[in-house]
Rosetta silent file (secondary structure, phi, psi, omega in degrees, C-alpha in Angstrom):
SEQUENCE: MVSPADMRHALGGFATGLAAVAAEIDGDIIGMPVNSLQSVSLDPPLVSLSFAHTSTTWPVLRRAPRWGISVLSEDMMSTAHDLRRAADERFSGLPVYVAKGAAFLRGALTRISAAPRSEMEAGDHTLVILDVLELERDESLTPLVFFNSRIRTLAG
SCORE:     score description
SCORE:     0.000 S_00000001
   1 L     0.000  130.524  174.768    9.671  -11.705   43.256 S_00000001
   2 L   -94.946  128.198 -173.951    7.372  -11.895   40.293 S_00000001
   3 L   -91.217  160.481  169.225    5.690  -15.268   39.825 S_00000001
   4 H   -56.593  -33.252  178.816    4.605  -16.863   36.522 S_00000001
   5 H   -68.163  -40.982  171.540    1.022  -16.459   37.864 S_00000001
   6 H   -55.759  -46.226 -177.150    1.629  -12.712   38.431 S_00000001
   7 H   -62.947  -47.477 -174.883    2.921  -12.297   34.988 S_00000001
   8 H   -68.509  -42.260 -177.351   -0.020  -14.211   33.334 S_00000001
   9 H   -69.960  -43.991 -179.573   -2.554  -12.179   35.358 S_00000001
  10 H   -65.879  -41.236 -178.493   -1.047   -8.734   34.807 S_00000001
  11 H   -83.405   -5.352  164.370   -0.285   -9.265   31.175 S_00000001
  12 L   -61.380  -16.810  171.705   -3.716  -10.802   30.628 S_00000001
  13 L   -82.682   -5.093  176.162   -4.812   -7.222   30.653 S_00000001
  14 L  -103.167  108.032 -174.613   -2.920   -6.617   27.500 S_00000001
  15 L   -68.380  135.477  175.708   -5.033   -7.538   24.461 S_00000001
  16 E  -130.500  163.638  175.421   -3.156   -9.370   21.573 S_00000001
  17 E   -79.167  167.310  179.037   -4.112  -10.704   18.252 S_00000001
  18 L  -116.978  143.766  177.980   -4.530  -14.345   17.590 S_00000001
  19 E  -151.064  168.505  172.402   -2.688  -16.059   14.686 S_00000001
  20 E  -122.382  144.477  175.806   -1.508  -19.555   13.487 S_00000001
  21 E  -114.363  130.244 -174.116    1.921  -20.228   12.369 S_00000001
  22 E  -163.818  154.829  178.839    2.298  -23.276   10.001 S_00000001
  23 E  -145.400  164.390  171.831    4.392  -24.900    7.265 S_00000001
  24 E   -93.504  123.426  178.208    4.204  -28.001    5.145 S_00000001
  25 E  -130.263  118.218 -175.414    6.827  -30.557    6.392 S_00000001
  26 L    43.583   48.097  174.054    7.226  -33.964    4.768 S_00000001
  27 L    79.777   -5.638 -178.843    3.679  -33.616    3.345 S_00000001
  28 E  -106.869  142.702  169.573    2.099  -32.721    6.742 S_00000001
  29 E   -80.483  117.153 -177.568    0.814  -29.322    7.965 S_00000001
  30 E  -112.661  125.438  176.856    2.758  -28.567   11.081 S_00000001
  31 E  -178.092 -170.618 -178.845    1.873  -25.447   13.186 S_00000001
  32 E  -162.807  165.410  169.450    0.167  -23.975   16.248 S_00000001
  33 E   -73.267  151.751  177.477   -1.716  -21.053   17.455 S_00000001
  34 E  -145.740  151.813  171.968    0.298  -18.041   18.609 S_00000001
  35 L  -131.190   20.667 -174.753   -0.504  -14.711   20.339 S_00000001
  36 L  -106.005    3.594  175.531    3.063  -13.527   20.458 S_00000001
  37 L   -58.346  125.903 -176.501    3.301  -11.992   16.968 S_00000001
  38 E  -134.769  138.141  172.631    5.042   -8.732   16.994 S_00000001
  39 E   -77.618  137.727 -172.861    6.229   -6.260   14.405 S_00000001
  40 E  -116.162  -39.531 -171.586   10.007   -5.768   14.913 S_00000001
  41 E  -154.461  141.304  174.354   11.212   -3.685   11.987 S_00000001
  42 E   -94.103  -25.390 -179.485    9.775   -1.995    8.964 S_00000001
  43 L  -144.075   96.697    7.394   13.071   -1.749    7.035 S_00000001
  44 L   -79.175  159.711  177.154   14.037   -4.549    6.699 S_00000001
  45 E   -67.522  115.868 -178.309   10.564   -6.045    7.309 S_00000001
  46 E  -134.344  140.074  164.895   10.846   -8.220   10.424 S_00000001
  47 E  -127.112  169.225  174.278    8.417   -9.849   12.876 S_00000001
  48 E  -133.566  151.522  169.591    8.902  -12.106   15.893 S_00000001
  49 E  -131.644  160.424  174.087    7.265  -15.041   17.527 S_00000001
  50 E  -128.891  145.812 -178.476    8.062  -16.874   20.726 S_00000001
  51 E  -126.849  129.058  179.287    7.724  -20.532   21.449 S_00000001
  52 E   -64.464  140.596  177.889    7.609  -22.326   24.798 S_00000001
  53 L   -63.227  -14.585  178.866   10.413  -24.714   25.497 S_00000001
  54 L   -84.303  -12.091 -171.780    7.691  -27.264   26.448 S_00000001
  55 L   -71.267  134.569  176.249    6.083  -27.159   23.032 S_00000001
  56 L   -80.771  -19.763 -176.898    6.244  -30.406   21.012 S_00000001
  57 L   -81.120  -43.011 -175.839    5.346  -28.566   17.816 S_00000001
  58 H   -53.549  -46.545  176.039    8.173  -26.031   17.855 S_00000001
  59 H   -57.703  -28.549  179.127   11.026  -28.533   17.348 S_00000001
  60 H   -81.934  -48.791 -177.377    9.335  -29.791   14.126 S_00000001
  61 H   -63.651  -27.310  176.548    8.351  -26.443   12.775 S_00000001
  62 L   -65.472  -13.823  178.829   11.871  -24.967   13.190 S_00000001
  63 L   -74.887  -27.167 -176.332   12.929  -27.339   10.439 S_00000001
  64 L   -75.426  135.875 -179.319   10.942  -25.499    7.824 S_00000001
  65 L   -75.461  -20.003 -175.874   12.656  -22.854    5.828 S_00000001
  66 L  -138.316  133.368 -178.620    9.422  -20.841    5.224 S_00000001
  67 E  -123.557  146.845  170.702    6.445  -20.384    7.502 S_00000001
  68 E   -97.608  127.035  172.139    2.890  -18.989    6.991 S_00000001
  69 E  -113.010  128.680 -171.514    1.369  -16.763    9.557 S_00000001
  70 E  -122.909  112.113  179.724   -2.367  -16.316    9.404 S_00000001
  71 E   -80.506  127.452 -173.713   -3.852  -13.581   11.629 S_00000001
  72 L   -74.560  138.095  173.507   -7.331  -14.826   12.646 S_00000001
  73 E   -94.286  168.070 -176.477  -10.390  -12.818   11.765 S_00000001
  74 H   -69.122  -14.513  175.226  -13.422  -12.606   13.979 S_00000001
  75 H   -76.295   -1.508 -179.321  -15.304  -15.051   11.621 S_00000001
  76 H  -106.011   32.460  178.001  -12.695  -17.651   12.720 S_00000001
  77 H   -56.400  -44.814  179.579  -13.753  -18.236   16.291 S_00000001
  78 H   -69.294  -29.857 -179.993  -14.293  -21.920   15.741 S_00000001
  79 H   -69.851  -41.230 -179.405  -10.896  -22.183   13.980 S_00000001
  80 H   -58.393  -39.278  174.474   -9.303  -20.584   17.006 S_00000001
  81 H   -67.579  -42.244  179.337  -10.783  -23.401   19.126 S_00000001
  82 H   -65.024  -29.914  178.087   -9.787  -26.077   16.660 S_00000001
  83 L   -68.153  -15.720 -178.481   -6.220  -24.858   16.819 S_00000001
  84 L   -88.620   -0.941  177.250   -6.133  -25.864   20.485 S_00000001
  85 L   -63.253  170.450  171.199   -6.535  -29.547   19.510 S_00000001
  86 L   -50.573  152.165 -174.830   -3.709  -32.143   19.763 S_00000001
  87 L   -58.138  -38.383 -177.796   -0.867  -31.352   17.363 S_00000001
  88 L   -76.946  -12.006 -179.614   -1.660  -34.254   14.950 S_00000001
  89 L  -115.938   -6.764 -169.270   -5.404  -33.134   14.627 S_00000001
  90 L   -51.705  -48.630 -176.416   -4.899  -29.307   14.807 S_00000001
  91 L   -94.193    0.215 -179.234   -5.343  -28.545   11.029 S_00000001
  92 L   -57.576  120.699  168.729   -7.702  -31.582   10.367 S_00000001
  93 L    85.562   -5.306 -177.719  -10.721  -30.255    8.482 S_00000001
  94 L   -92.263  147.555 -179.707   -9.549  -26.725    8.423 S_00000001
  95 L   -72.964   98.296 -176.470   -9.256  -24.704    5.011 S_00000001
  96 E  -122.168  144.401  173.911   -5.522  -24.588    4.633 S_00000001
  97 E  -132.667  157.148 -178.372   -3.509  -23.899    1.475 S_00000001
  98 E  -125.890  132.613 -178.742    0.192  -24.022    0.973 S_00000001
  99 E  -125.847  116.981  174.288    2.373  -21.551   -1.001 S_00000001
 100 L    53.214   42.320  176.127    6.196  -22.194   -1.348 S_00000001
 101 L    86.135  -20.149  175.992    6.102  -24.371    1.811 S_00000001
 102 E   -80.085  137.540  176.079    4.222  -21.892    3.964 S_00000001
 103 E  -108.186  134.826  179.773    0.807  -22.896    5.160 S_00000001
 104 E  -133.744  153.118 -178.955   -2.110  -20.529    5.564 S_00000001
 105 E   -98.954  129.587 -178.055   -5.621  -20.609    6.710 S_00000001
 106 L   -62.774  140.631  176.072   -8.259  -19.385    4.254 S_00000001
 107 L    95.268   -3.927  178.433  -10.310  -16.508    5.595 S_00000001
 108 L   -58.166  143.828  174.206   -7.392  -15.008    7.536 S_00000001
 109 L   -67.446  -43.189  178.951   -7.353  -11.216    8.100 S_00000001
 110 E  -136.190  144.770  174.454   -3.664  -10.998    7.311 S_00000001
 111 E  -126.088  122.693 -178.627   -1.247  -13.618    5.748 S_00000001
 112 E  -120.875  122.445  169.065    2.473  -13.300    6.229 S_00000001
 113 E   -92.788  133.919 -176.025    5.063  -15.521    4.588 S_00000001
 114 E  -147.290  157.170 -179.893    8.206  -15.500    6.489 S_00000001
 115 E  -130.159  132.021 -178.501   11.557  -17.170    6.967 S_00000001
 116 E   -51.538  127.354 -178.258   13.353  -17.698   10.220 S_00000001
 117 E  -104.003  -50.132 -173.768   16.336  -15.247   10.539 S_00000001
 118 E  -155.163  155.797  172.034   17.578  -15.741   14.114 S_00000001
 119 E  -138.988  155.206  178.684   16.594  -17.172   17.470 S_00000001
 120 E  -146.231  148.232  174.368   17.595  -16.579   21.078 S_00000001
 121 E   -75.959  128.224 -176.301   16.749  -18.245   24.302 S_00000001
 122 E  -138.729   87.368 -175.886   14.507  -15.992   26.400 S_00000001
 123 L    64.530 -122.053 -178.383   13.590  -17.528   29.807 S_00000001
 124 L   -97.529   18.296  176.211   11.285  -20.452   29.143 S_00000001
 125 E  -127.645  168.870  175.240   10.711  -19.467   25.512 S_00000001
 126 E  -116.761  124.953  171.992   12.777  -19.327   22.311 S_00000001
 127 E   -93.232  121.252 -173.118   12.339  -15.887   20.558 S_00000001
 128 E  -111.564  124.122  169.839   12.438  -16.086   16.767 S_00000001
 129 E   -94.106  134.784 -178.391   13.078  -13.125   14.451 S_00000001
 130 E  -124.886  141.837  169.674   11.599  -13.668   10.973 S_00000001
 131 E   -81.785  133.589  176.244   12.115  -11.984    7.612 S_00000001
 132 E   -89.368  130.412 -178.807    8.822  -11.060    6.046 S_00000001
 133 E  -102.954  -41.939  179.304    8.885  -12.249    2.447 S_00000001
 134 E  -149.325  155.700  174.305    5.283  -11.519    1.343 S_00000001
 135 E  -161.108  153.802  173.859    2.111  -10.262    3.091 S_00000001
 136 E  -155.968  150.543 -176.514   -1.442   -9.298    2.395 S_00000001
 137 E  -135.100  139.012  173.805   -4.319   -8.070    4.408 S_00000001
 138 L   -92.450  100.705 -171.617   -8.074   -8.100    3.913 S_00000001
 139 L   -70.711   -9.472  178.855   -9.218   -4.708    5.175 S_00000001
 140 L   -76.932   -7.588 -171.764  -12.970   -5.889    5.045 S_00000001
 141 L  -104.593  154.701  172.466  -12.108   -8.200    8.108 S_00000001
 142 L  -122.065  147.254 -175.628  -11.767   -7.475   11.863 S_00000001
 143 E   -77.284  156.622  162.868   -9.571   -9.530   14.233 S_00000001
 144 E   -87.981  152.446  177.211  -10.027  -11.886   17.032 S_00000001
 145 E  -134.920  158.635  178.129   -8.235  -10.915   20.182 S_00000001
 146 E  -110.115  115.400 -174.225   -6.935  -12.589   23.208 S_00000001
 147 E  -145.765  134.253  178.687   -7.717  -10.741   26.419 S_00000001
 148 L    56.061   39.673  179.300   -8.064  -11.884   30.104 S_00000001
 149 L    63.481   21.468  175.866   -7.349  -15.524   28.978 S_00000001
 150 E  -130.068  149.744  173.231  -10.310  -15.563   26.599 S_00000001
 151 E   -85.789  131.059 -174.462  -10.763  -15.257   22.857 S_00000001
 152 E  -139.739  166.796  165.703  -12.958  -12.289   21.995 S_00000001
 153 E   -95.575  161.329  177.552  -14.133  -10.027   19.227 S_00000001
 154 L   -56.156  -30.085 -179.233  -13.473   -6.382   19.201 S_00000001
 155 L   -77.607  -14.195 -179.794  -17.148   -5.845   20.200 S_00000001
 156 L   165.060    0.000    0.000  -16.738   -8.042   23.299 S_00000001
């Protein structure tokens, strides 16, 4: 039997990018850090994210028709730590802008505007497939990565 601790340990050896997903809902920026961003399809353009059933942010975020996904650059190490704050303080003081309801972090390596397409229960998470509506990448930046339960740069 594979335990949650076994999964966390083994998959901690798989480096992932770090991102934030956010939207403006009732005048507030609602969102959270994510490291589950995956490309699903090029045609049509689709990505996926997964949200823990224990998340208190996910039930609010799912009300938004459009989400902003900001892939964190290595210059955003302090932002990555700020995104771990309590939900009501998470985006306080961070350079955020809103476009068509999707909220983005300034300085992000990649910005993806997306709309939820479908969701399914997947164990202790909900897997969400999103239509990619717009995207842009700053090729001069490099990413932050999550590896072995730590936030790192590609250099280390």
